[in-house]
N, C-alpha and C positions, 0 to 999 in steps of 0.2 A: 504494499498501498503504499504510496506516495501521495504527500497534504501539498496542495496550492498555498505557496504562500504570499500569494499576492490577495487570491479570494476566500476569505473564510469559509470550511465545513467542504470544501471541493480535496475531492482524489481519487484517483487513479488507482485503480484496482489491478494490479499485473498476476493471471493465471497458471500457473506453473506449464499451463501448452502454448503461454505466448500470451494470450485472448488480454483486450484489454480494456476496459471500464468505468469509465465514468460514475462517480458515486457524489450523494450531496448528503452529507451528515448535520439533523438537527436535532436540536432537542425539544420536546412541549415537555409541559411542568404534568408531574404525573404521572408521568406515563418513560421517561426516560431515553435515550436515541434514538433516532427513525433514521433510517438507509433507505433514499432514492436511489436507484436507477434509472440514470437519466441515460444512456448508451451505449453504444459503441466506442472506443476512441477512435476507431479506424474511418467512421462517419460524423463525428464529431469533433471539429477543432477547438484547442483548449480554447480559444476568442470564444468560441460560442459555449463552449461548455460554461465558463466564467459566466455567461452573460444569463444564460438557466440557471445557472445555482444562486445570481444573483435573484433573479427571478422566483425561487422557490421559497428561499428564505425572506424575504419581502411576503410573500402570502401568510410565511408562519408566524414572522412580527402582524399581519394582521391579525391570525388568530385561527388559522385553516391549521390543516394536517394534511400536504398533501401526499402524502403515502395511503393512507388511509381512504384519503378523498379516490388513490387510485383503485383500490380494494374493490372499494364500494361501488366503483362501475364497473366491474370483472364481476359484481353478484353474490362476495368473500366477506368483506370486511367490514359491510356495513352493520352498525351495534343494531339500527330498526329490524334489520333482513331478521339476523340471527336472533332475537327478541321475539321477533313474530312468528320463527318458527320454533320458536321455545315454548309461546303461547300454546300453539296450534297439537305441541305434542302434548303439555301440558293436558290439553280439554280433551282429546282421543284419549288419555291415560283414565280419566276419569269418566268418560263416559263408558270403556272397558268395562271400568272397575264397580260405578253402579249397575252397569250388566248383568255382569255377574251376581253381583249383591241380589239384583232382583229374580236372576233366575234362581240363587240358592235360597230366598225367601218361599217362592212360592213350589219349590221340591220340599223344604222343611215344615207346608201349611200341609199337604198333597198328604204329607206320611203321619 
């Protein structure tokens, strides 16, 4: 990992295979460090990576979480989505339990 001395939070990750990727690292209070993958270094110049990192850090300063936003767009990081799925499972479980209790009550009344 090589850190840019000009743009805070900008790093160049070097894989053992030789693959180079730009990363932007920022911190959100209460969540710790977030690593935002910006792209392949062969496709993005240093100047463009600095501009992109600056934009990402500006979004963070405005209260956004670009990494979480990207995950939400992919449909797997949204807290609202996960909570909605949790509620569906909870309701389904309660319904199954209620049906089982009703069936057992009916069997007990028959005997």
